[in-house]
KOLMIVO-281356 format. One line per 5 residues: for each residue x, y, z of C-alpha. Coordinates in steps of 0.2 Angstrom, whole numbers, plus 5000, padded with zeros to 4 digits. Example, Ala and Ser with C-alpha at 12.3 -4.5 7.8 and 13.67 -1.06 7.14 Angstrom:
BEGIN
5062,4978,5039 ~ 5068,4995,5036 .
//
This chain:
BEGIN
5104,4928,5336 ~ 5123,4926,5340 ~ 5136,4930,5327 ~ 5153,4923,5322 ~ 5167,4931,5313 .
5184,4923,5310 ~ 5200,4927,5300 ~ 5217,4918,5295 ~ 5230,4927,5285 ~ 5245,4939,5285 .
5235,4954,5293 ~ 5232,4958,5311 ~ 5215,4949,5314 ~ 5209,4961,5328 ~ 5202,4976,5317 .
5195,4964,5304 ~ 5185,4954,5318 ~ 5180,4970,5326 ~ 5173,4977,5310 ~ 5164,4961,5307 .
5156,4961,5324 ~ 5150,4979,5321 ~ 5142,4972,5305 ~ 5133,4959,5315 ~ 5126,4971,5329 .
5109,4970,5321 ~ 5106,4952,5326 ~ 5104,4957,5344 ~ 5117,4952,5358 ~ 5122,4955,5376 .
5141,4953,5375 ~ 5155,4952,5363 ~ 5173,4945,5363 ~ 5188,4939,5353 ~ 5203,4927,5353 .
5219,4929,5344 ~ 5235,4918,5342 ~ 5252,4927,5343 ~ 5268,4918,5344 ~ 5259,4901,5349 .
5250,4910,5363 ~ 5232,4913,5365 ~ 5225,4931,5369 ~ 5207,4933,5374 ~ 5197,4948,5377 .
5178,4948,5381 ~ 5165,4960,5388 ~ 5147,4960,5393 ~ 5138,4974,5383 ~ 5140,4982,5366 .
5154,4979,5354 ~ 5160,4997,5358 ~ 5164,4991,5376 ~ 5174,4977,5369 ~ 5184,4989,5358 .
5187,5000,5373 ~ 5194,4986,5383 ~ 5206,4979,5369 ~ 5224,4982,5374 ~ 5235,4992,5362 .
5246,4976,5360 ~ 5231,4965,5356 ~ 5236,4958,5339 ~ 5239,4942,5330 ~ 5231,4929,5318 .
5222,4918,5316 ~ 5207,4925,5326 ~ 5189,4922,5330 ~ 5176,4933,5338 ~ 5158,4932,5343 .
5142,4942,5349 ~ 5132,4932,5361 ~ 5113,4932,5365 ~ 5112,4923,5382 ~ 5105,4905,5382 .
5115,4896,5396 ~ 5120,4908,5410 ~ 5117,4926,5413 ~ 5125,4940,5402 ~ 5142,4942,5410 .
5161,4943,5405 ~ 5163,4925,5410 ~ 5149,4919,5400 ~ 5154,4928,5385 ~ 5163,4920,5370 .
5176,4914,5366 ~ 5178,4900,5378 ~ 5194,4891,5381 ~ 5201,4875,5389 ~ 5209,4875,5406 .
5227,4878,5398 ~ 5220,4892,5387 ~ 5227,4884,5371 ~ 5210,4880,5363 ~ 5197,4894,5360 .
5180,4893,5351 ~ 5165,4902,5347 ~ 5148,4893,5346 ~ 5131,4897,5340 ~ 5117,4885,5344 .
5113,4874,5359 ~ 5121,4858,5366 ~ 5107,4848,5372 ~ 5117,4836,5382 ~ 5128,4849,5389 .
5123,4845,5407 ~ 5128,4827,5407 ~ 5144,4831,5398 ~ 5148,4844,5410 ~ 5145,4832,5425 .
5157,4819,5417 ~ 5170,4832,5414 ~ 5169,4838,5432 ~ 5171,4821,5438 ~ 5187,4820,5428 .
5194,4836,5437 ~ 5189,4849,5424 ~ 5185,4866,5432 ~ 5173,4877,5422 ~ 5175,4896,5421 .
5157,4899,5415 ~ 5139,4893,5415 ~ 5138,4890,5397 ~ 5135,4874,5387 ~ 5148,4881,5374 .
5163,4879,5386 ~ 5159,4860,5387 ~ 5165,4859,5369 ~ 5181,4868,5372 ~ 5186,4856,5385 .
5180,4841,5375 ~ 5191,4847,5360 ~ 5206,4850,5371 ~ 5205,4833,5379 ~ 5201,4823,5363 .
5214,4812,5355 ~ 5220,4816,5338 ~ 5235,4821,5328 ~ 5226,4837,5321 ~ 5214,4850,5327 .
5201,4844,5314 ~ 5203,4826,5321 ~ 5200,4832,5339 ~ 5185,4843,5334 ~ 5178,4828,5325 .
5180,4817,5341 ~ 5172,4830,5352 ~ 5157,4833,5341 ~ 5154,4814,5340 ~ 5149,4816,5358 .
5137,4831,5356 ~ 5119,4831,5354 ~ 5112,4848,5348 ~ 5115,4862,5336 ~ 5130,4871,5332 .
5139,4884,5321 ~ 5157,4883,5327 ~ 5174,4891,5324 ~ 5189,4884,5334 ~ 5207,4889,5335 .
5222,4881,5344 ~ 5238,4890,5349 ~ 5248,4875,5345 ~ 5242,4875,5327 ~ 5242,4894,5322 .
5241,4890,5303 ~ 5223,4884,5304 ~ 5205,4886,5310 ~ 5192,4873,5310 ~ 5174,4876,5307 .
5158,4865,5309 ~ 5140,4866,5306 ~ 5124,4857,5312 ~ 5109,4868,5311 ~ 5117,4885,5313 .
5125,4894,5298 ~ 5143,4894,5294 ~ 5150,4903,5279 ~ 5168,4903,5272 ~ 5174,4918,5263 .
5188,4916,5250 ~ 5201,4930,5249 ~ 5218,4932,5241 ~ 5231,4923,5253 ~ 5218,4925,5267 .
5202,4917,5272 ~ 5187,4923,5282 ~ 5173,4914,5292 ~ 5156,4920,5298 ~ 5139,4916,5302 .
5132,4929,5291 ~ 5138,4936,5274 ~ 5136,4954,5281 ~ 5152,4952,5291 ~ 5162,4946,5275 .
5155,4958,5261 ~ 5169,4971,5263 ~ 5183,4958,5261 ~ 5177,4945,5248 ~ 5164,4942,5235 .
5167,4923,5235 ~ 5159,4912,5248 ~ 5155,4894,5252 ~ 5141,4888,5263 ~ 5144,4873,5274 .
5130,4860,5275 ~ 5124,4852,5291 ~ 5136,4838,5296 ~ 5151,4846,5288 ~ 5167,4853,5295 .
5181,4862,5287 ~ 5200,4866,5290 ~ 5203,4883,5285 ~ 5221,4890,5281 ~ 5226,4906,5273 .
5228,4898,5256 ~ 5212,4888,5256 ~ 5201,4876,5264 ~ 5196,4857,5265 ~ 5179,4851,5269 .
5172,4835,5274 ~ 5158,4826,5283 ~ 5158,4824,5301 ~ 5159,4805,5300 ~ 5172,4806,5286 .
5173,4808,5267 ~ 5179,4824,5258 ~ 5166,4835,5251 ~ 5167,4847,5236 ~ 5161,4864,5238 .
5158,4877,5224 ~ 5160,4895,5228 ~ 5146,4907,5226 ~ 5147,4925,5221 ~ 5139,4938,5232 .
5128,4949,5223 ~ 5126,4962,5237 ~ 5139,4976,5240 ~ 5146,4983,5256 ~ 5135,4999,5253 .
5120,4988,5254 ~ 5123,4986,5273 ~ 5125,5004,5277 ~ 5111,5014,5285 ~ 5114,5029,5274 .
5105,5044,5281 ~ 5092,5034,5290 ~ 5091,5033,5309 ~ 5090,5014,5309 ~ 5090,4999,5297 .
5071,4996,5299 ~ 5067,5014,5293 ~ 5079,5012,5278 ~ 5072,4995,5273 ~ 5054,5002,5274 .
5059,5016,5262 ~ 5067,5003,5251 ~ 5051,4993,5248 ~ 5046,5001,5232 ~ 5063,4998,5224 .
5064,4980,5231 ~ 5047,4976,5223 ~ 5053,4982,5207 ~ 5068,4970,5208 ~ 5056,4955,5213 .
5045,4959,5197 ~ 5060,4963,5185 ~ 5059,4951,5170 ~ 5044,4941,5177 ~ 5029,4950,5170 .
5024,4943,5153 ~ 5013,4955,5144 ~ 5012,4944,5128 ~ 5003,4930,5137 ~ 4997,4941,5152 .
5005,4929,5165 ~ 5020,4928,5176 ~ 5037,4921,5170 ~ 5045,4910,5184 ~ 5059,4900,5176 .
5066,4896,5194 ~ 5051,4884,5197 ~ 5058,4872,5184 ~ 5041,4864,5183 ~ 5032,4863,5166 .
5014,4867,5164 ~ 5009,4849,5163 ~ 5017,4845,5180 ~ 5009,4860,5188 ~ 4992,4854,5182 .
4995,4838,5191 ~ 4996,4848,5208 ~ 4980,4845,5218 ~ 4984,4855,5233 ~ 4998,4867,5240 .
5005,4868,5257 ~ 5016,4883,5262 ~ 5028,4882,5277 ~ 5037,4896,5286 ~ 5040,4904,5303 .
5035,4922,5309 ~ 5032,4934,5295 ~ 5037,4921,5282 ~ 5022,4910,5289 ~ 5010,4925,5288 .
5016,4929,5270 ~ 5012,4911,5267 ~ 4994,4914,5273 ~ 4992,4928,5261 ~ 5000,4917,5247 .
4988,4903,5251 ~ 4973,4914,5249 ~ 4979,4922,5233 ~ 4983,4904,5226 ~ 4965,4898,5230 .
4957,4913,5223 ~ 4966,4915,5207 ~ 4971,4897,5203 ~ 4957,4888,5212 ~ 4969,4876,5220 .
4967,4871,5238 ~ 4981,4880,5248 ~ 4985,4881,5266 ~ 4999,4889,5276 ~ 5006,4881,5292 .
5020,4885,5304 ~ 5035,4875,5299 ~ 5039,4872,5317 ~ 5023,4863,5320 ~ 5023,4854,5303 .
5040,4846,5307 ~ 5035,4839,5324 ~ 5018,4831,5319 ~ 5024,4817,5308 ~ 5015,4825,5293 .
5008,4814,5279 ~ 5017,4819,5263 ~ 5006,4818,5247 ~ 5012,4815,5229 ~ 5000,4827,5222 .
5004,4841,5234 ~ 5016,4855,5231 ~ 5026,4861,5246 ~ 5033,4878,5247 ~ 5046,4883,5260 .
5047,4902,5264 ~ 5062,4910,5272 ~ 5070,4927,5271 ~ 5087,4921,5277 ~ 5086,4904,5269 .
5093,4897,5285 ~ 5078,4896,5297 ~ 5081,4880,5306 ~ 5063,4874,5308 ~ 5059,4877,5290 .
5075,4869,5284 ~ 5070,4853,5295 ~ 5053,4853,5287 ~ 5061,4854,5269 ~ 5072,4839,5274 .
5057,4829,5280 ~ 5047,4832,5264 ~ 5062,4827,5254 ~ 5065,4812,5264 ~ 5047,4806,5261 .
5047,4809,5243 ~ 5038,4826,5242 ~ 5041,4840,5229 ~ 5046,4856,5238 ~ 5050,4874,5231 .
5059,4888,5240 ~ 5053,4906,5241 ~ 5070,4913,5248 ~ 5079,4930,5248 ~ 5097,4925,5251 .
5105,4917,5235 ~ 5114,4901,5239 ~ 5107,4899,5257 ~ 5104,4882,5264 ~ 5085,4881,5261 .
5088,4887,5243 ~ 5101,4874,5240 ~ 5090,4860,5248 ~ 5075,4865,5238 ~ 5085,4867,5222 .
5071,4877,5213 ~ 5059,4890,5217 ~ 5058,4909,5218 ~ 5072,4921,5224 ~ 5065,4937,5230 .
5079,4949,5226 ~ 5074,4961,5239 ~ 5092,4965,5244 ~ 5099,4962,5261 ~ 5088,4964,5276 .
5098,4969,5291 ~ 5084,4974,5302 ~ 5078,4959,5313 ~ 5060,4964,5309 ~ 5055,4959,5292 .
5049,4974,5281 ~ 5054,4974,5263 ~ 5055,4955,5262 ~ 5038,4952,5269 ~ 5031,4964,5255 .
5042,4955,5242 ~ 5036,4938,5248 ~ 5018,4943,5245 ~ 5022,4949,5228 ~ 5031,4933,5224 .
5016,4924,5229 ~ 5005,4935,5218 ~ 5016,4931,5203 ~ 5015,4912,5208 ~ 4996,4913,5209 .
4995,4922,5192 ~ 5006,4909,5184 ~ 4996,4894,5191 ~ 4980,4903,5187 ~ 4984,4906,5169 .
4989,4888,5167 ~ 4971,4884,5173 ~ 4956,4895,5172 ~ 4962,4913,5174 ~ 4957,4922,5158 .
4970,4933,5148 ~ 4959,4948,5153 ~ 4960,4944,5171 ~ 4979,4941,5170 ~ 4982,4957,5161 .
4973,4967,5175 ~ 4983,4958,5188 ~ 4999,4961,5179 ~ 4995,4980,5177 ~ 4991,4981,5195 .
5008,4973,5200 ~ 5017,4985,5188 ~ 5009,5000,5197 ~ 5013,4993,5214 ~ 5031,5000,5217 .
5025,5018,5214 ~ 5010,5016,5225 ~ 5021,5009,5239 ~ 5032,5025,5237 ~ 5017,5036,5238 .
5012,5028,5254 ~ 5029,5029,5261 ~ 5029,5048,5258 ~ 5015,5050,5271 ~ 5027,5046,5285 .
5023,5062,5294 ~ 5005,5058,5295 ~ 5008,5040,5301 ~ 5019,5047,5314 ~ 5005,5058,5320 .
4994,5043,5321 ~ 5007,5034,5331 ~ 5008,5048,5344 ~ 4990,5048,5346 ~ 4990,5030,5351 .
5007,5029,5360 ~ 4999,5028,5378 ~ 4989,5012,5374 ~ 4994,4996,5382 ~ 4985,4985,5370 .
4980,4985,5352 ~ 4969,4974,5341 ~ 4970,4971,5322 ~ 4956,4963,5312 ~ 4952,4959,5294 .
4944,4946,5283 ~ 4952,4934,5271 ~ 4966,4944,5263 ~ 4965,4957,5276 ~ 4966,4944,5291 .
4984,4939,5285 ~ 4989,4958,5285 ~ 4981,4960,5302 ~ 4992,4946,5309 ~ 5007,4954,5302 .
5002,4971,5309 ~ 5000,4964,5326 ~ 5017,4955,5325 ~ 5026,4970,5320 ~ 5019,4981,5334 .
5024,4967,5347 ~ 5041,4966,5340 ~ 5045,4984,5338 ~ 5036,4992,5354 ~ 5034,4976,5365 .
5016,4981,5368 ~ 5002,4968,5368 ~ 4994,4966,5351 ~ 4983,4953,5344 ~ 4975,4949,5327 .
4958,4941,5324 ~ 4947,4937,5309 ~ 4934,4951,5308 ~ 4919,4939,5312 ~ 4928,4932,5327 .
4929,4949,5336 ~ 4912,4946,5344 ~ 4916,4929,5350 ~ 4926,4934,5365 ~ 4940,4947,5360 .
4927,4961,5361 ~ 4926,4959,5380 ~ 4944,4965,5381 ~ 4941,4981,5372 ~ 4939,4996,5383 .
4939,5015,5379 ~ 4956,5020,5372 ~ 4960,5003,5365 ~ 4965,5005,5347 ~ 4958,4993,5335 .
4965,4993,5317 ~ 4954,4986,5303 ~ 4961,4981,5287 ~ 4948,4985,5273 ~ 4953,4980,5256 .
4942,4989,5243 ~ 4935,4972,5237 ~ 4918,4963,5237 ~ 4919,4961,5256 ~ 4920,4980,5259 .
4902,4982,5263 ~ 4902,4967,5274 ~ 4915,4975,5285 ~ 4905,4991,5288 .
//
C-alpha cells in the first residue's frame, strides 16, 4: 500500500512532493517522509503518522530539487520516525524510497554489519541504501544496477545521490513505477493519481527495467543491460476525477458514480442490429472463439469474486465450461495450460502482482490470455495485449465499488458476445441488451435509497457477526457482500451457498445475528423460500 513520488526540474520539489503524497493517502499508510538535494547536500524529513504531520514538521528552509517522497505501510519494523522512508546511507549522500519486500534482507544486513555498517532502522529498505552507496560504478545508475543484482524480492524504487543532483534513478520489479513527462521537468510515482495535475504523458516501467531520469528526459534499460524504447501514454483521467467533491469520502463518491461508470462500460458496445455485444478489444474472430472449449478466470479479492460471477454468466449464456480461481493459488500450483482454454485476467489497477505473475506463467506456457482491466496502459493490460477495458474512471477508495459493478457488466457483455456466436438466439440477446441498457438508471434508483439503507445499517450496527447466502449468481454477490462488510467495518462476515447453510454454519447463528440472503428473481426464487 506504500506510495512513491519524485520530482526533478527547476522548481522547488517540496510542495510538489507534498501534494503528491496527499493524493496517495487513500492507499493507507502509517508514516511519510521526503528527501531533497540542495547545493549538493541531502535534506531529509520524515514522521510517523499522517502526511499532515510531515507537513507540520518541514522547516521553512526545506527546499531543493531533485526530491523523493514516500508513504509507508509497515512491513519490516514498527511504525516510527526511524523506520519511515526515505532511507539513507551512513554519509547521508544516497537516499531512496522503496515499495516491496527484499526477501534476502536479513542475510544482506548481516553481511553489511560485519563490514562495519551501522543501521538506523529495522527495515529491509535501508539495506538497499547501503548497498547502493558502497557499490562500485561511475554513475548512480551503475551503482543501483550492481546493488539490485544482489537483491531477491520485489521493488519499486526511486534513488537520488547528493553528488549527482541532475538525476534520479528508478527501478521496478513487481511494484509499479511510472514516469511523468513534463516541460523541462520530470515526475516519478507509483500511482498516476500523484502525477495527474502535472502531466498527461506517462511511461510505465516493466519488471526488470530501470531508468535514469533527468529534467529534460529519461533513458530506460533492462537490469542486465540493453536499452529499452518506451512509448508515452496519454492519461485519459483529469485531476478533478480524483477529487471527493461534496462527498464525505471517496468510497461514497464512487458508489454514487456507479450508474455513470456502467454507462461508460456499455458505451459503443451494444449492437442492436445483431442483438449482441461489440468487443473489438478481444481481437479474436468468431472462428477463434468457437475453438474455445473452456474458460478460466483469474483475479484476487473483488476481481476474483467478479470472475466467479462472470464464469456463471458465461456458462449460462454461452454454454462454455467456465471457472474462476484466485490468481495467487493458480500461479503457485504449477497449472496445466491448455491450448483450447481461454484465460482471462481481472484487475482494477492492472498491477496486481499475483495476477500479473499468473498472466506471465500462462504466456510462458503458450496459453491465450485476455485482460479485464480498468487502468489503460497498466502492466497487466500491456502483458495481455487484448481484452476489455472497463472505463469505470479512477477508483481511489481501496474498497472496490464501481469497478466491481463494471467488471460484472463487462463479463455480461462477454457472455452475450460468446453466446450469440454459439446458441443464444437473437430474441434472447435482444432481451439481455435491453436489460443492460436499463441498468444504469436502475443503479441510480437504488442509490437514491441511501437513507433507507442507513436505517437498516443502524439496526444491525451492534452485531459482531454477519452471514451472507445465495445460490449460483447470488452466491458470488454474497461473497462480495461479506468481503465488503469485513473491509469496511472490520466485523466478522462469511458467505455460504444457500444449501450449505445447514451443513455447519447454521450452528453459529444466534438471536441477533444478521443473515442477508441474495434472492434474484429467477427460476430459483421459489427454491430459496
